[in-house]
C-alpha positions in Angstrom: 43.4 -11.7 -52.9 41.2 -13.5 -50.4 37.8 -14.7 -51.5 34.8 -14.4 -49.4 33.2 -17.8 -49.4 30.3 -19.5 -47.6 32.5 -20.5 -44.7 32.9 -16.9 -43.5 29.2 -16.0 -43.7 28.0 -19.2 -42.0 29.4 -18.3 -38.5 27.8 -14.8 -38.7 24.4 -16.4 -39.5 24.9 -18.9 -36.6 25.8 -16.1 -34.3 22.8 -14.0 -35.3 20.5 -17.1 -34.7 22.1 -17.7 -31.4 21.6 -14.1 -30.4 17.9 -14.3 -31.4 17.5 -17.4 -29.3 19.1 -15.8 -26.3 17.0 -12.6 -26.7 13.8 -14.7 -26.9 14.9 -16.5 -23.7 15.6 -13.2 -21.9 12.2 -11.9 -22.9 10.5 -15.0 -21.5 12.5 -14.8 -18.3 11.7 -11.1 -18.0 8.0 -11.7 -18.4 8.2 -14.3 -15.6 10.2 -12.0 -13.4 7.6 -9.2 -13.8 4.8 -11.5 -13.1 6.6 -12.6 -9.9 7.2 -9.0 -8.8 3.5 -8.1 -9.4 2.4 -11.1 -7.3 4.8 -10.1 -4.5 3.6 -6.5 -4.6 0.0 -7.7 -4.4 0.9 -10.0 -1.4 2.8 -7.2 0.4 0.0 -4.7 0.1 -2.7 -7.2 1.3 -3.2 -6.9 5.0 -4.8 -10.3 5.1 -1.4 -11.9 4.4 0.1 -10.5 7.6 -2.9 -11.7 9.6 -2.6 -15.2 8.2 1.2 -15.4 8.6 1.4 -13.9 12.1 -2.0 -13.7 13.8 -0.5 -13.1 17.3 1.8 -10.3 16.2 -1.1 -8.7 14.3 -3.3 -8.8 17.4 -0.5 -7.3 19.5 0.1 -4.5 17.0 -3.7 -3.8 16.8 -3.9 -3.7 20.7 -0.9 -1.3 20.9 -2.3 1.0 18.3 -5.7 0.9 20.0 -4.0 1.7 23.4 -2.2 4.7 21.8 -5.3 6.0 20.0 -7.8 5.9 22.9 -7.4 9.0 25.1 -6.6 8.7 28.7 -9.2 9.2 31.3 -9.5 12.8 32.6 -8.4 13.1 36.2 -10.8 15.3 38.1 -10.1 16.3 41.7 -13.0 17.1 43.9 -12.6 19.4 46.9 -14.8 19.5 49.9 -16.5 22.8 50.8 -14.4 23.2 54.0 -11.2 23.2 52.0 -12.6 25.7 49.6 -13.6 28.0 52.4 -10.2 27.7 54.0 -8.4 28.5 50.7 -10.7 31.4 50.1 -9.9 33.0 53.5 -6.2 32.7 52.6 -6.7 34.1 49.1 -5.1 31.0 47.6 -7.9 29.8 45.3 -6.7 29.4 41.8 -9.3 28.7 39.1 -8.0 27.6 35.8 -10.3 27.9 32.8 -9.9 25.0 30.5 -11.7 24.8 27.2 -14.4 22.2 27.2 -13.7 19.1 25.3 -15.5 18.7 22.0 -18.8 17.1 22.3 -18.9 13.4 21.3 -19.8 12.7 17.8 -23.5 12.0 17.1 -24.9 9.2 15.1 -24.7 11.2 11.8 -21.0 12.0 12.3 -20.2 8.4 13.2 -22.1 7.2 10.1 -20.2 9.7 8.0 -16.8 8.7 9.3 -17.7 5.0 8.7 -18.8 5.6 5.1 -15.8 7.9 4.4 -13.4 5.2 5.7 -15.2 2.6 3.5 -14.9 4.8 0.4 -11.2 5.5 1.2 -10.4 1.8 1.5 -12.4 0.9 -1.7 -10.6 3.7 -3.6 -7.2 2.5 -2.4 -8.0 -1.1 -3.3 -9.2 0.0 -6.8 -6.0 2.1 -7.3 -3.8 -0.8 -6.1 -5.6 -3.2 -8.6 -5.1 -0.7 -11.5 -1.4 -0.4 -10.7 -1.0 -4.1 -10.5 -2.8 -4.5 -13.8 -0.5 -1.9 -15.4 2.6 -3.7 -14.1 1.4 -7.2 -14.8 2.1 -8.5 -18.4 -0.9 -10.9 -18.2 -3.1 -8.5 -20.2 -1.8 -6.8 -23.4 -1.7 -3.0 -23.2 -3.2 -2.7 -26.7 -5.6 -5.0 -28.6 -3.7 -7.7 -30.5 -2.1 -6.3 -33.6 -3.3 -2.7 -33.0 0.1 -1.3 -32.2 2.0 -3.2 -34.9 3.0 -2.2 -38.4 2.7 -4.5 -41.2 5.8 -6.4 -42.0 7.5 -5.9 -38.6 8.4 -9.1 -36.6 7.1 -9.5 -33.1 
């Protein structure tokens, strides 16, 4: 019969301690990784970062977007009365009825769109901050000790 002595239980205790140390190290590294990811996410969603890193590219993109957003000038042809009379005699006058363009926005509509944009940007910024706070391990999700049972190790 083989006897179970202290020499056989000793390596198991050392292995358990080594495993605990490795798990603690992995937890620390994971916390640092999550902090880094949260910082990168904050940087990627901040438009100021792009302006600071590439001001000329940002200016070019803004100019291109502005060029595409601004409508083209309406081309209106004017015809002299003699040409109209000539076309009328030949029954070749074609009149196209085009709907009138919407009237330009007044001061109230402009102020409303400005305030709506400001509210939208503020809401988006607030939501981004809340998501970053949720992801970031800097602040505990529950008050210290509130979510723990007595006698359980941390």
